[in-house]
C-alpha positions, 0 to 999 in steps of 0.5 A: 251363890251357885257353883255356876255363879262362883265360876263366872265370878272367878278370882274377883279382886273386889270381894273384900271387906274391912272390919266395920267401925261406923260412927253412925249405922242405920238398922237394916231395911228401907222405908220412907222414914229411913230415906227421910232420916238419911236425908236429914243426916246429910242436911239435904234441902227439902227438894232433895228429900222429896225427890228421894222419897218419890224415888223410894216409892217408885222403887217400891212399886217396881217388880224385879226384872224377869228378862235376861239372866236376872234370876239371881236378883230374886234372892236379894233380901232388901230388908236385910241390907244396911242402907246407910253407915258413916265411918267417920264424922270428919271430912278430910281436906288433905290425902295425908290426913285420910285414915289408912284403912280408907287409903288401903281400900282405894289401893285395893280398888285400883284407884290411881293416886292422882285421882285419890288425891283429888277425891 
């Protein structure tokens, strides 16, 4: 990141990460097969898989925007991104059962307690 970009970001409070403890983690990179595998893992209906594959092919054909201040986008290496990981196989029904690391992330992001309990 350039000095100018660092200055613009300033004291960005969402720039944190927790240690990864994924139960499922896909290799880096995106392909039609990765899209299909993610959809299958989520038990999505065929129409949703088809929609995601169509969107992936549309994404592949698109050029990066050149208008405005989009020059930083050219530095994105889409083959160096992990597009899916799952940190838990469980879906909690009660906020008290949610793991502490997830609760801490909600707190860091400033999500109100009432909304946390709804999620």
